[in-house]
C-alpha positions as CSV (number, residue, x, y, z in Angstrom):
1,M,80.5,63.5,-142.3
2,E,77.3,64.5,-144.1
3,N,74.7,67.2,-143.8
4,I,71.1,66.8,-145.1
5,Y,70.6,70.4,-146.2
6,H,72.2,72.7,-148.7
7,S,75.8,73.9,-147.6
8,D,74.5,77.5,-147.3
9,I,73.0,76.6,-143.8
10,Y,76.4,75.2,-142.6
11,K,78.6,78.2,-143.1
12,F,80.2,78.1,-139.8
13,E,82.7,80.7,-140.6
14,K,80.2,83.6,-140.7
15,P,77.5,84.6,-138.2
16,V,73.9,84.6,-139.6
17,N,72.6,88.0,-140.5
18,S,69.9,88.5,-138.0
19,Y,68.2,91.3,-136.1
20,W,70.0,89.9,-133.0
21,E,73.4,90.4,-134.5
22,D,72.5,94.2,-134.9
23,T,71.6,94.6,-131.4
24,T,75.1,93.8,-129.9
25,N,78.7,94.1,-131.1
26,E,80.0,91.6,-128.5
27,N,82.7,89.4,-130.1
28,F,85.0,87.2,-128.0
29,N,87.3,86.5,-130.9
30,L,88.5,83.3,-129.2
31,A,91.4,81.1,-130.6
32,K,90.9,78.4,-133.0
33,L,92.3,75.0,-131.9
34,T,95.7,74.6,-133.8
35,K,97.7,72.1,-131.6
36,D,97.2,68.8,-129.8
37,I,95.8,69.2,-126.2
38,K,94.4,67.1,-123.4
39,S,91.4,67.4,-121.1
40,E,89.2,65.3,-118.8
41,V,86.1,66.3,-120.6
42,A,85.6,67.6,-124.2
43,V,82.3,69.4,-125.0
44,I,81.3,69.6,-128.7
45,G,79.1,72.6,-129.2
46,G,79.1,76.1,-127.7
47,G,75.4,76.9,-127.3
48,Y,73.3,76.7,-124.2
49,T,73.6,72.9,-123.5
50,G,77.3,72.8,-124.1
51,L,78.2,75.9,-122.1
52,L,75.9,75.2,-119.1
53,C,77.2,71.6,-118.9
54,A,80.8,72.9,-119.0
55,I,80.1,75.6,-116.3
56,N,78.5,73.0,-114.0
57,L,81.3,70.6,-114.5
58,I,83.9,73.3,-113.6
59,E,81.9,74.8,-110.7
60,N,80.5,71.7,-109.0
61,Y,83.2,69.0,-109.8
62,N,86.3,71.0,-110.5
63,L,87.0,69.1,-113.8
64,D,89.3,70.3,-116.6
65,V,87.0,71.0,-119.5
66,I,87.6,72.1,-123.2
67,L,84.8,73.3,-125.4
68,L,84.9,73.2,-129.1
69,E,82.6,75.2,-131.3
70,A,82.4,75.1,-135.0
71,G,81.5,78.7,-135.5
72,K,81.6,81.5,-132.9
73,V,80.1,81.0,-129.5
74,G,76.4,80.3,-129.8
75,W,76.6,80.2,-133.6
76,G,73.6,77.8,-133.9
77,A,70.2,78.1,-132.6
78,S,71.3,79.6,-129.4
79,S,72.0,82.9,-131.0
80,R,69.2,83.0,-133.5
81,N,66.1,81.6,-132.2
82,G,63.0,83.7,-131.4
83,G,63.9,84.2,-127.8
84,F,60.8,82.6,-126.4
85,C,61.2,81.1,-122.9
86,A,58.2,78.7,-123.2
87,F,57.5,75.0,-122.3
88,P,57.1,72.0,-122.6
89,P,59.8,71.0,-125.2
90,I,57.6,68.5,-127.1
91,K,55.9,68.2,-130.4
92,T,53.0,66.0,-129.1
93,S,50.1,66.5,-126.7
94,F,50.4,65.9,-122.9
95,K,47.5,63.3,-123.5
96,N,50.0,61.3,-125.7
97,L,52.7,61.5,-123.1
98,Q,50.3,60.1,-120.6
99,K,49.2,57.2,-122.8
100,I,52.8,56.2,-123.4
101,Y,54.6,57.0,-120.1
102,G,51.7,57.2,-117.6
103,K,50.3,60.2,-115.6
104,E,53.1,60.3,-112.9
105,E,56.0,60.5,-115.4
106,T,54.2,63.1,-117.5
107,K,53.6,65.1,-114.2
108,K,57.3,64.9,-113.5
109,F,58.1,65.8,-117.1
110,F,56.0,69.1,-116.7
111,K,57.6,69.8,-113.4
112,N,61.1,69.4,-115.1
113,S,59.9,71.7,-117.9
114,V,58.9,74.4,-115.4
115,D,62.2,73.9,-113.6
116,G,63.9,74.5,-117.0
117,S,62.1,77.8,-117.5
118,N,63.0,78.9,-113.9
119,Y,66.6,77.9,-114.4
120,T,66.9,80.1,-117.4
121,K,65.4,83.0,-115.4
122,D,67.9,82.3,-112.5
123,L,70.8,82.3,-115.0
124,I,69.9,85.7,-116.2
125,F,69.7,87.0,-112.6
126,N,72.7,85.2,-111.2
127,Y,75.0,85.9,-114.1
128,N,73.8,89.5,-114.3
129,I,72.8,89.2,-118.1
130,D,71.3,92.1,-119.7
131,C,69.2,90.4,-122.4
132,D,66.1,92.5,-122.9
133,V,63.7,90.5,-120.9
134,T,60.0,91.2,-121.8
135,G,56.7,89.7,-120.9
136,D,55.7,87.8,-117.8
137,S,53.9,84.7,-119.3
138,N,53.4,82.8,-122.5
139,F,50.3,82.9,-124.7
140,I,48.8,80.1,-126.7
141,L,46.3,81.7,-129.1
142,A,43.2,80.1,-130.6
143,H,43.7,80.9,-134.3
144,H,40.1,79.7,-135.2
145,P,36.9,79.4,-133.0
146,N,37.2,75.5,-133.3
147,K,40.4,75.8,-131.2
148,F,39.0,77.7,-128.2
149,K,37.6,74.5,-126.6
150,Q,41.1,72.9,-127.1
151,I,42.9,75.7,-125.2
152,K,40.2,75.7,-122.4
153,E,41.0,71.9,-121.9
154,Q,44.7,72.6,-121.9
155,A,44.2,75.4,-119.3
156,E,42.3,73.0,-117.1
157,A,45.0,70.3,-117.4
158,Y,47.8,72.8,-116.7
159,K,46.1,73.9,-113.5
160,N,44.6,70.7,-112.2
161,E,47.0,68.0,-113.3
162,F,50.3,69.9,-113.4
163,G,49.9,72.8,-111.0
164,I,50.8,75.3,-113.6
165,E,49.5,78.9,-113.2
166,A,47.2,79.3,-116.3
167,Q,44.4,81.5,-117.4
168,I,41.8,81.7,-120.2
169,Y,40.9,84.8,-122.1
170,S,37.9,85.3,-124.5
171,K,38.4,86.9,-127.9
172,E,37.2,90.2,-126.4
173,E,39.3,89.9,-123.3
174,F,42.5,89.2,-125.3
175,D,41.7,92.0,-127.6
176,K,42.2,94.3,-124.7
177,I,45.5,92.9,-123.3
178,G,46.9,91.1,-126.2
179,H,46.1,91.9,-129.8
180,G,43.4,91.8,-132.4
181,G,43.5,90.5,-136.0
182,T,41.9,88.0,-138.3
183,E,43.1,84.9,-136.5
184,Q,42.4,85.7,-132.7
185,F,39.6,83.8,-131.0
186,G,40.8,83.8,-127.5
187,A,43.9,82.8,-125.7
188,L,45.6,80.7,-122.8
189,S,48.3,82.2,-120.7
190,Y,50.7,80.1,-118.6
191,K,53.6,80.9,-116.3
192,P,56.6,81.0,-115.9
193,G,57.2,82.5,-119.3
194,F,59.0,85.5,-120.9
195,A,61.1,86.6,-124.0
196,I,64.7,87.5,-124.3
197,N,67.3,88.6,-126.8
198,P,69.0,85.1,-127.3
199,L,72.3,86.4,-128.5
200,K,72.7,88.6,-125.6
201,F,71.7,85.7,-123.5
202,I,74.3,83.3,-124.9
203,N,77.0,86.0,-124.7
204,G,76.3,86.5,-121.1
205,I,76.6,82.8,-120.5
206,A,80.0,82.6,-122.5
207,K,81.3,85.6,-120.6
208,Y,80.5,83.8,-117.2
209,A,82.1,80.6,-118.6
210,L,85.3,82.5,-119.5
211,S,85.4,84.0,-116.0
212,K,85.5,80.5,-114.7
213,K,88.4,79.8,-116.9
214,L,86.6,77.4,-119.3
215,K,88.8,76.9,-122.4
216,I,86.7,77.7,-125.5
217,F,88.0,77.2,-129.0
218,E,85.8,78.9,-131.8
219,H,85.9,78.0,-135.5
220,S,87.1,74.4,-134.4
221,L,84.7,72.0,-136.2
222,V,85.2,68.4,-134.9
223,N,85.3,66.2,-137.9
224,K,86.4,62.9,-136.5
225,I,86.4,61.0,-133.2
226,H,88.5,57.8,-132.7
227,K,89.4,55.8,-129.5
228,N,92.9,55.2,-128.3
229,N,93.7,53.3,-125.2
230,G,90.6,54.1,-123.4
231,S,90.7,57.8,-124.3
232,Y,89.2,59.6,-127.3
233,I,90.9,61.7,-129.8
234,L,88.7,64.6,-131.2
235,K,90.1,65.8,-134.5
236,T,89.7,69.3,-135.9
237,K,91.2,70.6,-139.1
238,E,94.4,72.0,-137.3
239,G,94.5,70.3,-133.9
240,S,93.1,67.6,-131.5
241,V,91.9,67.0,-128.1
242,N,92.7,63.9,-126.1
243,T,90.0,63.3,-123.5
244,K,88.3,60.8,-121.2
245,K,84.8,62.0,-121.8
246,I,82.8,63.6,-124.7
247,V,79.7,65.7,-124.5
248,V,77.8,66.1,-127.8
249,A,75.7,69.3,-127.5
250,T,75.1,70.2,-131.2
251,N,71.4,69.7,-131.4
252,G,70.0,70.4,-134.8
253,F,73.5,71.1,-136.2
254,Y,74.7,67.5,-135.4
255,Q,77.0,66.3,-138.1
256,E,76.0,62.8,-139.3
257,G,78.9,60.3,-138.9
258,L,80.5,61.8,-135.8
259,V,79.2,59.2,-133.4
260,P,77.7,56.0,-134.9
261,Q,75.3,55.5,-132.0
262,M,73.7,58.9,-132.6
263,N,73.4,58.8,-136.4
264,S,69.9,58.7,-138.0
265,R,68.1,59.8,-134.9
266,I,67.9,63.6,-135.4
267,L,65.5,65.3,-137.9
268,P,66.9,68.9,-138.3
269,V,64.1,71.1,-139.3
270,I,64.5,74.5,-140.7
271,S,62.7,77.4,-138.7
272,N,62.5,80.8,-140.3
273,I,62.1,84.2,-138.6
274,I,61.1,87.6,-140.1
275,V,61.3,90.9,-138.3
276,T,59.4,94.0,-139.4
277,R,60.7,97.6,-139.4
278,K,60.0,99.6,-136.2
279,L,56.2,100.4,-136.0
280,T,54.8,103.7,-134.8
281,K,52.5,103.8,-131.8
282,N,49.5,104.5,-134.3
283,E,50.5,101.5,-136.3
284,I,50.8,99.3,-133.2
285,D,47.4,100.5,-132.2
286,L,45.7,99.5,-135.5
287,H,45.8,96.0,-134.1
288,N,45.9,96.9,-130.4
289,F,49.1,95.0,-130.0
290,K,49.6,95.5,-126.3
291,T,51.5,92.5,-124.9
292,F,55.2,92.0,-124.9
293,S,54.8,88.3,-123.9
294,P,55.6,85.6,-126.5
295,I,52.7,84.0,-128.5
296,A,52.3,80.8,-130.4
297,N,49.0,79.9,-132.1
298,T,47.2,76.6,-132.3
299,K,48.0,75.7,-135.9
300,N,49.6,72.3,-136.4
301,L,52.2,74.1,-138.3
302,L,52.3,76.9,-135.7
303,Y,53.1,80.6,-136.1
304,Y,55.1,82.2,-133.2
305,Y,55.4,85.8,-132.9
306,R,56.1,88.7,-130.4
307,K,56.5,92.5,-130.1
308,L,60.1,93.5,-129.6
309,P,61.2,96.2,-127.2
310,D,61.7,98.6,-130.1
311,N,58.2,98.0,-131.5
312,R,59.2,95.7,-134.3
313,I,57.1,92.5,-134.8
314,L,59.2,89.2,-134.9
315,F,57.2,86.4,-136.8
316,G,58.5,82.8,-137.1
317,T,57.3,79.6,-138.5
318,R,58.4,76.4,-140.3
319,G,61.2,77.0,-142.8
320,D,61.9,75.5,-146.2
321,F,63.0,72.1,-147.1
322,I,66.2,73.0,-149.0
323,G,68.4,75.3,-146.9
324,S,70.0,77.5,-149.6
325,D,70.1,81.3,-149.3
326,K,67.6,81.6,-152.2
327,S,65.1,79.2,-150.4
328,N,65.5,81.4,-147.3
329,L,64.5,84.5,-149.3
330,D,61.6,82.7,-150.9
331,R,60.3,81.5,-147.6
332,A,60.6,85.0,-146.1
333,K,58.2,86.3,-148.9
334,I,55.6,83.6,-147.9
335,M,55.9,84.4,-144.2
336,E,55.4,88.1,-145.0
337,K,52.0,87.1,-146.6
338,F,51.2,84.9,-143.5
339,L,51.9,88.0,-141.2
340,K,49.9,90.4,-143.2
341,D,46.8,88.0,-143.5
342,I,46.6,87.9,-139.7
343,F,47.4,91.8,-139.3
344,P,45.8,93.3,-142.5
345,A,46.2,96.8,-141.2
346,W,50.0,96.3,-141.5
347,S,49.9,95.5,-145.2
348,N,52.3,98.2,-146.1
349,I,54.8,97.5,-143.4
350,S,58.3,96.4,-144.6
351,I,60.4,93.5,-143.5
352,D,63.9,94.4,-142.2
353,Y,65.3,91.1,-141.4
354,N,65.0,87.4,-142.3
355,W,67.0,84.5,-141.2
356,R,66.8,80.8,-140.2
357,G,68.1,78.0,-138.1
358,L,67.8,74.4,-137.3
359,I,65.7,72.9,-134.6
360,A,66.2,69.1,-133.7
361,M,63.2,66.8,-133.7
362,S,63.2,63.2,-133.1
363,Q,60.8,60.2,-133.2
364,K,60.4,60.5,-129.4
365,L,59.0,64.1,-130.0
366,T,60.7,65.0,-126.7
367,P,64.2,65.9,-125.7
368,S,66.9,63.2,-125.2
369,I,69.4,63.2,-122.3
370,G,71.8,60.3,-121.4
371,K,75.1,58.3,-121.9
372,I,75.8,56.1,-124.8
373,D,76.1,52.4,-123.6
374,N,79.6,51.2,-123.0
375,E,81.2,54.6,-124.0
376,E,82.0,57.8,-122.1
377,I,80.0,59.8,-124.7
378,Y,77.1,61.9,-123.4
379,Y,74.3,63.7,-125.2
380,G,71.6,66.3,-124.8
381,F,69.4,67.3,-127.8
382,G,65.8,67.4,-129.3
383,Y,64.3,70.4,-127.8
384,H,61.7,70.8,-130.7
385,G,62.0,74.5,-131.0
386,V,61.8,75.1,-127.1
387,G,65.4,75.3,-126.3
388,V,65.6,78.6,-124.3
389,S,63.9,76.8,-121.4
390,S,65.1,73.3,-121.9
391,A,68.7,73.4,-123.2
392,P,70.5,75.3,-120.2
393,W,68.7,72.9,-117.9
394,T,69.7,70.0,-120.0
395,G,73.4,71.1,-119.7
396,K,73.1,71.3,-116.0
397,E,71.6,67.8,-115.7
398,L,74.0,66.3,-118.1
399,S,76.9,67.6,-116.0
400,K,75.7,65.3,-113.1
401,I,76.0,62.1,-115.2
402,V,79.2,63.2,-117.0
403,F,80.8,63.4,-113.6
404,S,79.5,60.1,-112.2
405,S,79.6,58.1,-115.5
406,N,76.1,56.9,-114.5
407,S,72.7,57.5,-116.1
408,K,71.0,56.3,-112.9
409,D,72.1,59.5,-111.3
410,L,69.6,61.5,-113.2
411,N,66.6,62.2,-111.1
412,I,64.4,63.5,-113.8
413,S,61.3,62.2,-115.8
414,K,62.3,59.1,-117.8
415,I,60.5,60.9,-120.7
416,Y,63.8,62.7,-121.2
417,K,66.1,59.7,-120.8
418,G,67.7,57.7,-123.6
419,L,68.1,57.9,-127.4
420,P,65.1,58.0,-129.7
421,K,64.6,55.5,-132.3
422,K,66.5,55.6,-135.6
423,F,64.7,56.8,-138.7
424,I,64.2,54.0,-141.1
425,F,65.9,54.8,-144.4
426,P,67.4,57.9,-142.8
427,K,68.3,59.5,-146.3
428,L,64.5,59.9,-146.6
429,R,64.1,62.1,-143.5
430,I,63.3,65.2,-145.3
431,F,60.8,63.4,-147.5
432,Y,59.0,62.0,-144.4
433,F,58.9,65.6,-143.1
434,R,57.5,66.9,-146.4
435,L,54.7,64.3,-146.1
436,A,54.0,65.3,-142.5
437,V,53.9,69.0,-143.5
438,L,51.5,68.2,-146.2
439,F,49.2,66.3,-143.9
440,Y,49.3,69.2,-141.2
441,N,48.7,71.7,-144.0
442,I,45.5,69.9,-144.7
443,K,44.5,69.9,-141.1
444,D,45.2,73.4,-140.8
445,K,43.1,74.3,-143.8
446,L,40.2,72.3,-142.4
447,N,40.9,73.8,-138.8
448,I,41.2,70.4,-137.2
């Protein structure tokens, strides 16, 4: 088992020190796996994907499910993301998807993306989760005058090709309803979309799962899987699970070496977040920051940010390439400069929190859902930083094929289906990513 970043980012034994952790003191204190047990299905990963897959397997198919989580429930990206319920979960343009997969599959993909966003909204309502929902749409912000034409085209495509509710705002219009600043030249809004406290959301899902008698083991890292007479044995440090089927739902925190067929297909990318101190009304008004809806800009290496319910500003972007605690602090200082360059009237405002996590990218540049050929091993990963809307929905869809053992039972866009290609010379993944970042930095400097 190997990881491609510094060991600091894989400290499963302790929660990341984030703003979200300070908003709730919920702790399930679930047992560690310390004995040998059996189940029909074993789910690896206690985030959105794993929990929703497990819940659906129990509720819809009455299966016996065990869930193993390396940290505490939601320890990975599920508890530390920016809380943006946005879509689509891709790192390419809809035009590229149309070129590769055709217009109909792309249309179906966008419909599935909207379904994902609505599914997350339904979960909050149906499970009665209090997770500080704010905003009623998502904004894509033109960070440079050159980019306004691009978002206008996107809005037209969203409305006319995908039936998505979208609206364009000029710089002056967005100044009134959104915010001002040095990198604000108009915006596109689309629905459905909103923001949440991701830790409260995952805790609400876990609470519901436990009420359905899902057996969850925390601090139970799976370090080995081997086959035995048609079953799988999942080994942790102190116990094991004998199971007929496995669901791998670890996304960016996948441990290379666990499932040979999945190795070298995921590029975990660090994403960093900083959160300011609480701002006064007068400070907020300096940039007329009105909206509580989540915002992402049009940079290739995008910034994403939002106003939190207590008038702090959350700001996120690409993280460092190392993963150590020191590199995290260094990156936070750089991000503080980015934030204050956009909002110069806030140059004296201090930063109260900084943290990071891993998002999962792949060569497909879209999520991957499916079953490994000739095995009873299932997977859902690759949300490209858009997991709040796509990961719970992926868990639900995965449950259908886990039950039937047949990928053909997935009535979703084929853009989601199947594994991405392996990276050539996988040990060089971070080097490839550095090159891509260099290239996109140049494009962003030239505003192209």
